[in-house]
C-alpha positions as CSV (number, residue, x, y, z in Angstrom):
1,M,-2.9,-59.8,50.3
2,D,-0.9,-57.2,52.1
3,E,2.1,-58.3,50.1
4,L,0.2,-57.8,46.9
5,K,-1.0,-54.3,48.0
6,A,2.6,-53.4,49.0
7,Q,3.9,-54.5,45.6
8,F,1.2,-52.5,43.8
9,L,2.0,-49.4,45.9
10,H,5.7,-49.8,45.2
11,I,5.2,-50.1,41.4
12,R,2.8,-47.1,41.5
13,A,5.5,-45.1,43.3
14,Q,8.1,-46.1,40.8
15,E,5.8,-45.1,37.9
16,Q,5.1,-41.7,39.5
17,A,8.8,-41.1,40.0
18,A,9.5,-42.0,36.4
19,Q,6.8,-39.6,35.2
20,A,8.2,-36.8,37.4
21,R,11.7,-37.5,35.9
22,A,10.2,-37.4,32.3
23,R,8.5,-34.1,33.1
24,R,11.8,-32.6,34.4
25,W,13.6,-33.8,31.2
26,Q,10.9,-32.4,29.0
27,T,11.2,-29.0,30.8
28,V,14.9,-29.1,30.3
29,A,14.4,-30.0,26.6
30,N,11.9,-27.1,26.1
31,V,14.3,-24.6,27.7
32,A,17.2,-25.8,25.5
33,A,14.9,-25.5,22.4
34,L,14.0,-21.9,23.4
35,I,17.7,-21.0,23.8
36,C,18.5,-22.5,20.4
37,V,15.7,-20.4,18.8
38,F,16.8,-17.3,20.6
39,L,20.4,-17.8,19.4
40,A,19.3,-18.5,15.9
41,L,17.3,-15.3,15.8
42,V,20.1,-13.2,17.2
43,T,22.5,-14.7,14.6
44,L,20.0,-14.0,11.8
45,L,19.3,-10.5,12.9
46,T,23.0,-9.7,13.4
47,A,23.8,-11.1,9.9
48,C,21.1,-9.1,8.3
49,M,21.9,-5.8,9.9
50,P,23.6,-3.2,7.7
51,E,27.0,-1.9,8.6
52,P,27.0,1.3,10.7
53,G,27.0,4.3,8.4
54,S,26.1,2.3,5.3
55,L,22.4,3.5,5.2
56,R,21.6,6.8,3.5
57,P,18.3,8.6,4.0
58,V,15.7,8.4,1.2
59,E,15.0,11.9,-0.2
60,A,11.9,13.0,-1.9
61,A,12.2,12.6,-5.7
62,P,12.3,14.8,-7.6
63,T,13.3,17.9,-5.8
64,A,12.5,20.0,-8.9
65,L,8.8,19.3,-8.5
66,N,9.0,20.3,-4.8
67,D,10.6,23.6,-5.7
68,Q,7.7,24.5,-8.1
69,V,5.0,24.7,-5.4
70,Q,3.6,28.3,-5.2
71,V,1.3,29.8,-2.6
72,T,-1.2,32.3,-3.8
73,P,-2.4,34.7,-1.0
74,T,-5.9,36.0,-1.0
75,A,-7.3,39.5,-0.1
76,Q,-8.8,38.0,3.1
77,D,-5.4,37.1,4.5
78,G,-4.7,38.6,7.9
79,P,-3.7,37.8,11.4
80,G,-5.1,34.4,12.5
81,T,-6.0,33.4,8.9
82,P,-4.6,30.0,7.9
83,E,-2.2,30.0,5.0
84,P,-3.8,29.1,1.7
85,A,-3.3,25.7,0.3
86,P,-0.3,25.4,-2.1
87,T,-1.2,25.5,-5.7
88,M,0.7,23.8,-8.5
89,P,1.8,25.7,-11.5
90,E,0.8,24.7,-14.9
91,H,2.0,21.1,-15.4
92,T,5.7,21.2,-16.1
93,P,6.8,17.7,-16.8
94,V,9.6,16.4,-14.7
95,L,11.4,13.8,-16.6
96,C,13.6,11.1,-15.0
97,G,15.1,7.9,-16.0
98,V,15.3,4.5,-14.3
99,S,18.7,4.2,-12.7
100,V,19.1,0.9,-10.8
101,G,22.8,0.9,-11.4
102,V,23.0,-2.6,-13.0
103,S,23.2,-3.3,-16.7
104,G,20.1,-5.3,-17.6
105,G,18.5,-4.3,-14.2
106,F,14.9,-3.2,-13.9
107,L,12.6,-1.3,-11.5
108,H,9.1,-2.5,-10.4
109,L,6.2,-0.2,-11.5
110,R,3.8,-0.8,-8.6
111,S,0.1,-0.4,-8.1
112,C,0.6,1.6,-4.9
113,A,3.4,3.3,-3.0
114,G,5.4,0.6,-1.2
115,P,7.5,-2.5,-1.7
116,V,4.7,-4.9,-0.8
117,C,2.3,-3.5,-3.5
118,P,1.8,-5.7,-6.6
119,S,4.0,-5.1,-9.6
120,L,2.3,-3.8,-12.8
121,A,5.4,-3.8,-15.0
122,Y,9.2,-3.9,-15.0
123,L,10.9,-0.8,-16.1
124,P,14.4,-1.4,-17.7
125,E,17.5,0.6,-16.9
126,G,17.3,4.0,-18.6
127,E,13.5,3.9,-19.2
128,P,12.1,7.5,-19.2
129,V,9.4,8.3,-16.7
130,E,7.4,11.4,-16.0
131,I,6.9,12.3,-12.3
132,L,3.3,13.0,-11.5
133,T,3.6,13.3,-7.7
134,A,6.7,13.7,-5.5
135,G,7.7,11.7,-2.5
136,P,9.8,8.6,-1.6
137,W,7.5,6.6,-3.8
138,P,6.5,9.0,-6.6
139,Q,3.6,8.3,-8.9
140,V,5.0,8.2,-12.5
141,S,3.7,7.9,-16.0
142,T,5.6,5.5,-18.3
143,A,5.0,3.9,-21.7
144,Q,3.8,0.9,-19.8
145,G,1.2,2.8,-17.7
146,V,0.9,4.8,-14.5
147,G,2.1,3.5,-11.2
148,Y,4.5,4.1,-8.3
149,V,8.3,3.5,-8.2
150,N,11.0,3.7,-5.5
151,G,12.3,7.3,-6.0
152,H,15.8,6.2,-4.9
153,Y,16.2,4.5,-8.3
154,L,15.4,7.5,-10.5
155,A,17.9,9.9,-12.1
156,C,16.1,13.3,-12.8
157,E,17.2,16.2,-15.0
């Protein structure tokens, strides 16, 4: 009986040692997988980064509309009085054209200002648009409706 108990304890000890080795190898495998993921992310981010100096700042489009804002002072103006809100002159249409720089290219007319907003229509190269509000994503009026476009791709008069 003692021999059977000793055999059982020996087998049990061997199983526990095998389980401990398996846990160590699983830890090593997990660390190796994390290193691979990290290296893949670094490679991806490095490949997707623009060259230094290749980015240009986005300017508000069109500048002609920004220059037309007028401030009308009131008789109550004095020290400590906040400046009056800017007023827009009578609507002077600012006309621009779609300029994506590619023959046959198009520009998304979007439902809101931003690249993740749904597209309402596709404006072909040279399509005339009227600027309704200024900014990096101006609101425009086109033959296909009213929406927002990336101002970087507009050529204004």
